[in-house]
C-alpha atoms as an extended CHARMM CRD file, in Angstrom:
* protein
*
        80  EXT
         1         1  MET       CA            -26.1930000000        9.9250000000        7.2570000000  PROA      1               0.0000000000
         2         2  GLY       CA            -26.0850000000        7.3160000000        4.5650000000  PROA      2               0.0000000000
         3         3  ALA       CA            -24.0600000000        9.2520000000        2.8560000000  PROA      3               0.0000000000
         4         4  GLY       CA            -20.6190000000        7.7960000000        2.0160000000  PROA      4               0.0000000000
         5         5  ALA       CA            -17.9770000000        5.3490000000        1.0840000000  PROA      5               0.0000000000
         6         6  LYS       CA            -20.1840000000        1.5830000000        2.0930000000  PROA      6               0.0000000000
         7         7  HSD       CA            -16.7100000000       -0.4210000000        1.6890000000  PROA      7               0.0000000000
         8         8  ARG       CA            -13.8820000000        1.0400000000        3.8690000000  PROA      8               0.0000000000
         9         9  LEU       CA            -10.2080000000       -0.2200000000        4.1310000000  PROA      9               0.0000000000
        10        10  VAL       CA             -8.7010000000       -0.4550000000        7.9660000000  PROA      10              0.0000000000
        11        11  PHE       CA             -5.4330000000        0.6250000000        7.9640000000  PROA      11              0.0000000000
        12        12  VAL       CA             -3.5220000000       -2.7930000000        7.3070000000  PROA      12              0.0000000000
        13        13  GLY       CA             -5.6290000000       -2.7530000000        3.5160000000  PROA      13              0.0000000000
        14        14  ARG       CA             -4.5440000000        0.9580000000        2.8150000000  PROA      14              0.0000000000
        15        15  PHE       CA             -0.3200000000       -0.3130000000        3.6720000000  PROA      15              0.0000000000
        16        16  LEU       CA             -1.4290000000       -2.7060000000        1.5950000000  PROA      16              0.0000000000
        17        17  ALA       CA             -3.0370000000       -1.1340000000       -1.2970000000  PROA      17              0.0000000000
        18        18  THR       CA              0.1200000000        1.5800000000       -1.3250000000  PROA      18              0.0000000000
        19        19  LEU       CA              2.6090000000       -1.2550000000       -1.0410000000  PROA      19              0.0000000000
        20        20  VAL       CA              1.8310000000       -3.5830000000       -3.6360000000  PROA      20              0.0000000000
        21        21  HSD       CA              0.4540000000        0.5100000000       -5.9180000000  PROA      21              0.0000000000
        22        22  LEU       CA              4.6200000000        1.3760000000       -5.4920000000  PROA      22              0.0000000000
        23        23  ARG       CA              6.4250000000       -2.0860000000       -5.8730000000  PROA      23              0.0000000000
        24        24  HSD       CA              4.3520000000       -3.3810000000       -9.3690000000  PROA      24              0.0000000000
        25        25  ALA       CA              3.0010000000        0.2000000000      -10.0920000000  PROA      25              0.0000000000
        26        26  THR       CA             -0.9100000000       -1.0860000000      -10.0840000000  PROA      26              0.0000000000
        27        27  THR       CA             -3.4750000000        1.1660000000      -11.1370000000  PROA      27              0.0000000000
        28        28  HSD       CA             -5.7290000000        2.2260000000       -8.3640000000  PROA      28              0.0000000000
        29        29  HSD       CA             -8.7980000000        1.0020000000      -10.5560000000  PROA      29              0.0000000000
        30        30  VAL       CA             -7.0040000000       -2.4680000000      -10.6300000000  PROA      30              0.0000000000
        31        31  LEU       CA             -6.7400000000       -2.6010000000       -6.2000000000  PROA      31              0.0000000000
        32        32  ALA       CA            -10.0850000000       -0.9050000000       -6.5510000000  PROA      32              0.0000000000
        33        33  CYS       CA            -11.1130000000       -4.5840000000       -7.5970000000  PROA      33              0.0000000000
        34        34  TRP       CA             -8.9450000000       -6.5320000000       -5.8560000000  PROA      34              0.0000000000
        35        35  PHE       CA             -9.3170000000       -5.3290000000       -2.0860000000  PROA      35              0.0000000000
        36        36  GLY       CA            -13.7600000000       -4.3700000000       -3.1100000000  PROA      36              0.0000000000
        37        37  VAL       CA            -13.9000000000       -0.9600000000       -2.2790000000  PROA      37              0.0000000000
        38        38  ASP       CA            -14.0950000000        2.7040000000       -5.0470000000  PROA      38              0.0000000000
        39        39  ARG       CA            -11.4290000000        3.5610000000       -6.7470000000  PROA      39              0.0000000000
        40        40  SER       CA            -11.3800000000        7.1090000000       -4.9730000000  PROA      40              0.0000000000
        41        41  ILE       CA            -10.6730000000        5.0170000000       -1.8170000000  PROA      41              0.0000000000
        42        42  ILE       CA             -7.8030000000        3.6820000000       -2.5600000000  PROA      42              0.0000000000
        43        43  THR       CA             -6.4200000000        7.0460000000       -4.4190000000  PROA      43              0.0000000000
        44        44  ARG       CA             -7.4170000000        8.0740000000       -0.8510000000  PROA      44              0.0000000000
        45        45  ALA       CA             -5.6460000000        5.5580000000        1.5280000000  PROA      45              0.0000000000
        46        46  ILE       CA             -2.3110000000        6.1210000000       -1.3530000000  PROA      46              0.0000000000
        47        47  ALA       CA             -2.1630000000        9.3400000000       -0.2190000000  PROA      47              0.0000000000
        48        48  GLU       CA             -2.2870000000        9.1940000000        3.3340000000  PROA      48              0.0000000000
        49        49  VAL       CA              0.0880000000        6.1900000000        3.7520000000  PROA      49              0.0000000000
        50        50  ARG       CA              2.5550000000        7.1900000000        0.7370000000  PROA      50              0.0000000000
        51        51  PRO       CA              4.0760000000       11.0320000000        3.2740000000  PROA      51              0.0000000000
        52        52  LEU       CA              4.0460000000        8.6600000000        5.9460000000  PROA      52              0.0000000000
        53        53  LEU       CA              6.2450000000        6.0350000000        4.9440000000  PROA      53              0.0000000000
        54        54  ALA       CA              8.7200000000        8.9960000000        3.3220000000  PROA      54              0.0000000000
        55        55  GLU       CA              8.7710000000       10.3570000000        6.8630000000  PROA      55              0.0000000000
        56        56  ARG       CA              9.8660000000        7.0020000000        8.1230000000  PROA      56              0.0000000000
        57        57  GLY       CA             12.6750000000        6.7430000000        4.6950000000  PROA      57              0.0000000000
        58        58  CYS       CA             10.8850000000        4.0920000000        3.4180000000  PROA      58              0.0000000000
        59        59  THR       CA             11.7980000000        3.2420000000       -0.0230000000  PROA      59              0.0000000000
        60        60  ILE       CA             10.8460000000        0.1740000000       -2.4100000000  PROA      60              0.0000000000
        61        61  SER       CA             14.1710000000       -0.2030000000       -3.3590000000  PROA      61              0.0000000000
        62        62  GLN       CA             14.4440000000       -1.6540000000       -7.5850000000  PROA      62              0.0000000000
        63        63  GLY       CA             15.9620000000       -4.4000000000       -8.5350000000  PROA      63              0.0000000000
        64        64  VAL       CA             15.0370000000       -6.3050000000       -4.7220000000  PROA      64              0.0000000000
        65        65  ARG       CA             11.9700000000       -8.5380000000       -4.7540000000  PROA      65              0.0000000000
        66        66  LEU       CA             11.1150000000       -9.7840000000       -1.4080000000  PROA      66              0.0000000000
        67        67  ARG       CA              8.7370000000      -13.0360000000       -1.8920000000  PROA      67              0.0000000000
        68        68  THR       CA              8.1820000000      -14.6000000000        1.5970000000  PROA      68              0.0000000000
        69        69  LEU       CA              7.8540000000      -12.6320000000        5.3270000000  PROA      69              0.0000000000
        70        70  ALA       CA             11.2190000000      -13.8840000000        5.8160000000  PROA      70              0.0000000000
        71        71  LYS       CA             13.0930000000      -12.2360000000        2.7470000000  PROA      71              0.0000000000
        72        72  VAL       CA             11.2370000000       -8.3500000000        4.1890000000  PROA      72              0.0000000000
        73        73  ILE       CA             12.3360000000       -9.0270000000        7.7200000000  PROA      73              0.0000000000
        74        74  ASP       CA             15.2140000000       -9.6990000000        6.5610000000  PROA      74              0.0000000000
        75        75  HSD       CA             15.8810000000       -7.0530000000        4.3120000000  PROA      75              0.0000000000
        76        76  LEU       CA             14.5240000000       -4.4910000000        7.0400000000  PROA      76              0.0000000000
        77        77  GLY       CA             17.4190000000       -5.9420000000        9.4800000000  PROA      77              0.0000000000
        78        78  THR       CA             20.5010000000       -4.9050000000        6.9390000000  PROA      78              0.0000000000
        79        79  ASP       CA             18.5740000000       -1.3040000000        6.0000000000  PROA      79              0.0000000000
        80        80  GLY       CA             18.4780000000       -1.0440000000        9.1100000000  PROA      80              0.0000000000
């Protein structure tokens, strides 16, 4: 009891950290600072979420900048 990481990321946090990492090549250390967790938690989160995205055919397209939620939804709608 009392062992292990003090801060955990809910799935949404793990998902967002993975997307930021994939899209902007942000280091695990920087993401850990942003999310207020240890770097190892970010590493595990990316290792967990990345295969889930790949299973569903989700990829990060080069040169596509989706700056708003509306643009993300429009992009998803055109890709299927």
